[in-house]
C-alpha positions as CSV (number, residue, x, y, z in Angstrom):
1,M,9.3,-20.6,34.7
2,S,10.9,-23.9,35.4
3,L,13.1,-25.3,38.2
4,L,16.7,-26.0,37.4
5,A,19.3,-27.8,39.5
6,A,22.0,-25.2,40.1
7,G,24.6,-26.8,42.2
8,E,23.1,-27.9,45.5
9,I,19.9,-25.8,45.1
10,E,17.1,-25.3,42.5
11,L,16.5,-21.9,40.9
12,D,13.2,-20.9,39.2
13,C,14.3,-19.8,35.7
14,E,12.8,-18.5,32.5
15,R,14.3,-18.1,29.0
16,K,12.7,-16.0,26.3
17,G,13.7,-14.4,23.0
18,S,16.5,-15.3,20.6
19,G,20.1,-14.2,20.2
20,P,23.1,-14.3,22.4
21,P,22.4,-15.2,26.0
22,L,21.8,-12.4,28.5
23,L,21.7,-13.3,32.2
24,M,19.7,-10.8,34.2
25,I,20.3,-10.7,38.0
26,M,17.6,-9.1,40.1
27,G,18.0,-6.9,43.1
28,M,17.0,-7.0,46.8
29,S,13.4,-8.0,47.4
30,G,12.8,-8.4,43.7
31,T,11.5,-11.2,41.6
32,T,11.7,-11.9,37.8
33,L,8.4,-10.0,37.5
34,H,10.1,-6.8,38.6
35,W,12.0,-6.5,35.4
36,G,8.8,-5.3,33.8
37,E,7.4,-6.4,30.5
38,P,8.4,-3.3,28.4
39,F,12.1,-3.8,29.3
40,L,12.1,-7.6,28.9
41,A,10.1,-7.5,25.7
42,E,12.6,-5.0,24.1
43,L,15.6,-7.1,25.2
44,A,14.0,-10.3,24.0
45,E,14.1,-8.8,20.4
46,H,17.9,-9.0,20.6
47,F,18.9,-11.6,23.2
48,E,17.9,-14.9,24.7
49,V,16.9,-13.4,28.0
50,I,17.5,-15.5,31.1
51,V,15.8,-14.4,34.3
52,Y,15.6,-16.2,37.6
53,D,14.5,-15.9,41.2
54,H,17.2,-16.0,43.9
55,R,17.2,-18.6,46.6
56,G,14.5,-17.9,49.1
57,V,12.3,-16.2,46.4
58,G,9.3,-17.7,44.6
59,R,9.7,-21.4,43.9
60,S,13.5,-21.4,44.2
61,T,15.0,-23.4,47.1
62,R,14.2,-21.9,50.4
63,M,16.8,-19.8,52.2
64,Q,18.6,-21.6,55.0
65,G,20.8,-19.5,57.3
66,S,22.4,-16.3,56.2
67,L,23.1,-15.1,52.6
68,T,26.2,-13.6,51.1
69,I,26.7,-11.9,47.7
70,A,29.5,-14.4,46.8
71,Q,27.1,-17.3,47.5
72,M,24.5,-15.8,45.1
73,A,27.3,-15.3,42.5
74,D,28.0,-19.0,42.8
75,D,24.3,-19.7,42.3
76,A,24.4,-17.6,39.1
77,A,27.5,-19.5,37.8
78,A,25.8,-22.8,38.6
79,L,22.7,-21.7,36.7
80,L,24.8,-20.9,33.6
81,A,26.4,-24.4,33.9
82,A,22.9,-26.0,34.3
83,L,21.8,-24.2,31.1
84,E,24.9,-25.5,29.3
85,L,26.2,-22.0,28.6
86,D,29.9,-21.4,28.7
87,S,29.3,-17.7,28.9
88,A,26.7,-14.9,28.7
89,H,26.3,-11.2,28.7
90,V,25.4,-10.3,32.3
91,L,23.2,-7.5,33.6
92,G,22.9,-7.0,37.3
93,I,20.9,-4.3,39.1
94,S,21.2,-3.1,42.7
95,M,21.9,-6.2,44.8
96,G,22.0,-8.1,41.5
97,G,24.8,-5.7,40.4
98,M,26.8,-6.7,43.5
99,V,26.2,-10.4,42.6
100,A,27.3,-9.6,39.0
101,Q,30.5,-8.0,40.3
102,E,31.3,-11.1,42.3
103,L,30.4,-13.3,39.3
104,A,32.7,-11.4,37.0
105,L,35.5,-11.5,39.5
106,G,35.1,-15.2,40.4
107,Y,34.1,-16.5,37.0
108,P,35.5,-14.0,34.4
109,E,35.4,-16.6,31.6
110,R,31.6,-16.8,32.0
111,V,31.0,-13.1,31.5
112,R,31.1,-11.8,27.9
113,T,30.1,-8.2,28.8
114,L,29.1,-6.8,32.1
115,A,26.4,-4.2,32.8
116,L,26.0,-2.9,36.3
117,G,22.9,-0.8,37.1
118,C,22.1,1.3,40.2
119,T,24.5,-0.7,42.3
120,Y,27.3,-0.4,45.0
121,C,30.8,-1.8,45.5
122,G,31.6,-1.1,49.1
123,G,34.8,0.5,50.4
124,E,35.9,4.1,50.6
125,G,33.6,6.5,48.8
126,S,30.6,4.1,48.6
127,A,27.3,4.8,50.4
128,L,24.4,2.5,51.1
129,T,20.9,3.7,51.5
130,A,20.6,6.8,53.6
131,P,19.4,6.2,57.2
132,E,16.2,8.2,56.7
133,V,15.2,6.2,53.6
134,L,16.1,2.9,55.3
135,L,14.0,3.9,58.3
136,R,11.0,4.5,56.1
137,L,11.5,1.1,54.4
138,T,12.1,-0.8,57.6
139,E,9.1,0.8,59.4
140,G,6.9,-0.1,56.4
141,M,8.1,-3.8,56.3
142,L,7.7,-4.2,60.1
143,S,4.4,-2.4,60.3
144,G,2.2,-5.3,59.4
145,D,0.5,-3.0,56.9
146,R,1.3,-4.4,53.5
147,E,0.1,-1.4,51.5
148,R,2.3,1.0,53.6
149,A,5.3,-1.2,53.0
150,L,4.7,-1.3,49.3
151,R,4.1,2.4,49.1
152,A,7.3,3.1,50.9
153,A,9.2,0.7,48.6
154,W,7.7,2.3,45.5
155,Q,8.5,5.9,46.6
156,A,12.1,5.0,47.4
157,N,12.8,3.1,44.2
158,V,11.5,5.6,41.6
159,S,11.8,9.4,40.9
160,P,9.1,11.7,42.3
161,T,7.6,12.0,38.8
162,M,7.2,8.2,38.5
163,A,6.0,7.9,42.1
164,A,3.0,10.0,41.2
165,D,2.1,7.8,38.2
166,A,-1.0,5.9,39.4
167,D,-0.9,3.4,36.5
168,A,2.8,2.6,37.2
169,Y,2.1,2.1,40.9
170,A,-0.8,-0.2,40.0
171,R,1.5,-2.4,37.9
172,F,4.0,-2.4,40.8
173,L,1.2,-3.5,43.2
174,A,0.1,-6.2,40.8
175,I,3.6,-7.7,40.7
176,A,3.8,-7.8,44.5
177,A,0.4,-9.5,44.6
178,R,1.6,-12.3,42.3
179,R,4.9,-13.1,44.0
180,A,5.8,-11.7,47.4
181,V,9.2,-12.0,49.0
182,A,9.3,-12.9,52.7
183,V,10.6,-10.3,55.1
184,P,13.3,-12.6,56.6
185,V,14.6,-13.1,53.1
186,I,14.7,-9.4,52.4
187,M,16.5,-8.8,55.7
188,A,19.1,-11.5,54.9
189,Q,19.6,-9.9,51.5
190,M,20.0,-6.5,53.1
191,Q,22.7,-7.9,55.4
192,A,24.5,-9.4,52.4
193,C,24.5,-6.0,50.7
194,S,25.8,-4.4,53.8
195,D,28.7,-6.9,53.9
196,H,29.5,-6.5,50.2
197,D,32.9,-5.1,49.2
198,T,34.6,-5.4,45.8
199,H,36.2,-2.0,45.9
200,A,39.8,-3.2,45.9
201,R,39.2,-5.9,43.3
202,L,37.3,-4.2,40.6
203,A,40.5,-3.1,38.8
204,Q,40.9,-6.9,38.0
205,L,38.0,-6.8,35.6
206,S,38.9,-6.8,31.9
207,M,35.5,-7.5,30.1
208,P,33.7,-4.6,28.5
209,T,31.7,-2.9,31.3
210,L,28.8,-0.5,31.3
211,V,27.7,1.3,34.5
212,V,24.2,2.9,34.5
213,H,22.7,5.0,37.3
214,G,19.8,7.4,37.8
215,S,20.7,10.8,39.2
216,A,17.6,10.7,41.5
217,D,18.3,7.3,43.0
218,E,17.4,7.3,46.7
219,M,18.3,3.7,47.3
220,L,21.9,3.9,46.2
221,A,23.1,7.4,45.4
222,V,24.5,8.2,42.0
223,D,28.0,8.7,43.3
224,N,28.2,4.9,43.7
225,G,27.9,4.5,40.0
226,R,30.6,7.1,39.4
227,L,32.9,5.3,41.8
228,I,32.4,1.9,40.3
229,A,33.1,3.3,36.8
230,S,36.3,4.9,38.0
231,L,37.5,1.6,39.5
232,I,36.9,-0.6,36.4
233,P,39.4,0.0,33.6
234,G,37.8,1.1,30.4
235,S,34.3,1.1,31.7
236,R,31.5,3.4,30.3
237,L,29.3,5.4,32.7
238,E,25.7,6.5,31.7
239,I,23.9,8.7,34.2
240,L,20.2,9.2,33.5
241,D,19.0,12.6,34.7
242,D,16.0,12.8,37.0
243,V,15.6,9.0,37.1
244,G,15.3,6.9,40.2
245,H,16.6,3.5,41.3
246,L,14.4,1.4,38.9
247,F,15.8,3.1,35.8
248,F,14.6,0.2,33.6
249,W,11.0,1.0,34.7
250,E,11.3,4.7,34.1
251,R,13.3,4.4,30.8
252,P,12.8,0.9,29.6
253,L,13.4,1.5,25.9
254,L,16.5,3.6,26.5
255,A,17.9,1.1,29.0
256,A,17.4,-1.8,26.7
257,E,19.1,0.1,23.9
258,M,22.1,0.8,26.2
259,I,22.4,-2.9,26.9
260,R,22.0,-3.9,23.3
261,T,24.6,-1.4,22.1
262,H,27.0,-2.4,24.9
263,A,26.8,-6.1,24.1
264,A,27.4,-5.3,20.4
265,C,30.9,-4.1,21.2
266,L,31.9,-7.8,21.1
267,P,31.9,-9.9,17.9
268,T,28.8,-12.1,17.6
269,L,29.4,-15.4,19.5
270,T,27.5,-18.7,19.2
271,P,25.0,-18.8,22.1
């Protein structure tokens, strides 16, 4: 990981692999580590993978004041400029999918193809996290019991089958131990997600778009994915049965193949 000046801030960024650039935008409370090695390694076989930590996370510039999704989209565009990339394939998941929507709307020339995973667009027909799930997560975060908070997050982000996988949970805990995200940052990100609304603007998007969602997603219900796909002209919707929010943890090889196949719908461009 290395710090790069992205506009007025610095973002901790890593590049790996070879091929056309793929900018990956992480979700709420996540770090670059949360992509998981199986998913990243498979993508790095076909792309120059670019991952980074949002402002307020890891070594990236500390958060000051509130956050907005549009602000984080500006950060992503500034990062591409700092990397001297005119454009890239873009994958955003959850909050990162909201950021990717704003990036594609505000900087369409920078987005070759767009992949939106387990995300939300706001407006009529959208639904954020159910109150009972949000209550479990909030109580965990505010309890002062780190293990309780992590267990609640794990159970809300994966399917019941994956939640019972002790080895997978151990990997999740190890990532949290290596790079924690401060509760005030998570709360600011949560507010940014709540304020997000691209519903009326998604019809403006013209780049090839893939929408992926797990049918067992508790964080953002699968109907959000169906709605987004219905609003973006020509988009393709993939629903993964019995898969939770972190679909790229539960089906890393399949998810990577979806991204590779989607990006291949464009002629090869010079990175």
